[in-house]
N, C-alpha and C positions, 0 to 999 in steps of 0.2 A: 199090347204092343205100345211102344213109345210113339210120340208124335211123328207123323209122316214127314220125312225130310224131302227136300228137292235137291237132287244131285245134278251137276253139269259135268259130264265126262267127255273128254275129247278122244276121238279114235275108237268108237265102240263097235266097229264092224269086224274086228278080229282081235286075237291075242288077249293081253291083259285088260284092255278097255272093254272088250266083250264080256270077260269074266267079272270085272268090277260091276258092270251094268247088270249082269244077271244076278249077282249077289244082292245088289240094292233093290232090284225089282222083286226078288224072292222074299226080301224082308218087308215088302209092302210100300216101299218108297217110290216117289216119282223120279224118273231119270230123263234128263234132256241130254241126248247123245249127239255128238257131232260125227258126221260121215261125209264122204266126198262126192257121193252121187245118189241119184234118186232111187236106184235099185236097192242100195244099202239102206237108205232111209226107210223104204217100205218094209224090208226084212226086219229092221230094228223095231219099228213101230208095231209090227205084228206080234211081237213077243208079249206085250201087255198093252192093248190098244188104248186103255184109259190112263196109263201111267208111263208109257215109253214114248217120248216125244223126240223126233229126229230133227236136226238142223243140218241142212246140206251146206257145208262151208269148208274151205281149206284154211287151216290155222295160219297159213302164211298170207292170207288176204286180210292184212292188219286193219285196213280201212273199214271192212265189213263187220268185224268182230263186235264193236260197241253196239251197233244197231241190232245185230243178231241176238246178242245177250239181252238187250233191252226188250226186244220182241218176245223172247222166251220168258222173261220175267213177267211181262204183261199177260201172256197166254197161260202160263203155268203157275207162276208165283215167284217170290224171292228165292234166290239161290242160297241154300244152306251149306252145300259142300261142292267145291270145284276140285275135280281130279284131272290134272294136266297129264294125260297119258299119251297123246299123239306124238309119234316120234319115229325115227328110223336111224339106222347105223350106216354111215359111209365107211367103206373099207378102201384103203389105198395107202401106198407109201407116201410119206409126207411131201417130198419134193416132186412127186409125179401126180399128185391130186390137183385137178383143175380148180381154180378159185371159185368158179360157179358152183361146183359140187360142195366145196367147203362152206360157201355162203348159204346154200340150201340146207346143209346140215344144221347150221346155227339158226337159220330162219325158222325151221320146224321145231327143233329141240329147245331153243332158248327164246327167241323173240315171239314165237307163237304162244308159248306159255306165258311170257310177260304180258302180251296183249290180252290174253284171257284174264290174267290176274288184275290188270288195270281196269278191265270191264266190270268185274264183280266186286272189287274191293270197296268202291264208294258205298254201295248198298250194305255190304257187310259191316263196314265201319259205322254207318248210320244206325244200323240195327244193333250194333255192338255184339254181333254173333256171326259165326261162320267159320268154316275150315277150308284150307287149301292144301291139297296134296299134290306134289310134283313127283311123278314117277321117274326115278333115276336108275342108276345101275352101279355095279362095282367100278365101272369106268369113270365114275365121278370121284373115286377115291385113289385109283391108281391108273397109270397109262400103260397101254399094251401095244406092242408093235402092230402096225397095220390099221389101227383104229384110233390114232392120235387125235384126230379132229372130233370123232365121236366122244372120246373121253373128255376132251375139252368142253364140249357142249354139255355133257352131263355134269361136269364140275360147276359150270356156270349156272345150270338150272337148279343146283343146290344152293348156290350162294345168294341169289336174289331174294328168295323168300325168307331166308334166315334173317336178313337185315330188316325186311318189312315186318316180320313177326315181332320185332322189338319195339315197333312204333305203337 
């Protein structure tokens, strides 16, 4: 087996995040997984007690992210791979969608991912290694009726890392 990697994956309590974490753990890697509550943290850590490390945090708590990532790196080690998976899809007609719902859509899908990238990038740059994966969707390529804001958030979540990767 190649060197054990340390993954930081957001949103590991269900869906793709849970599957990404399971795959990394099955391959023998360490996974630091974000969840939103203590029960989900216990469930996640129980999967591989010495390699599954839960962080209880909401990705929209932008002020808490740098400290949470720094603590995770002190406790587990430098992050090799960040997978920005946490997200959700707001459905609604454009003119009927409340601004608070639209803001939450972008806070989770875009700004939460940006905050996570900003927290791990300095260490990755210093080590001159690391990978960042942002989970997007077809909504980042085309817009569809009823999910305009979701599509916009997924397009934005594709655009930021493309530019950063060129640095």
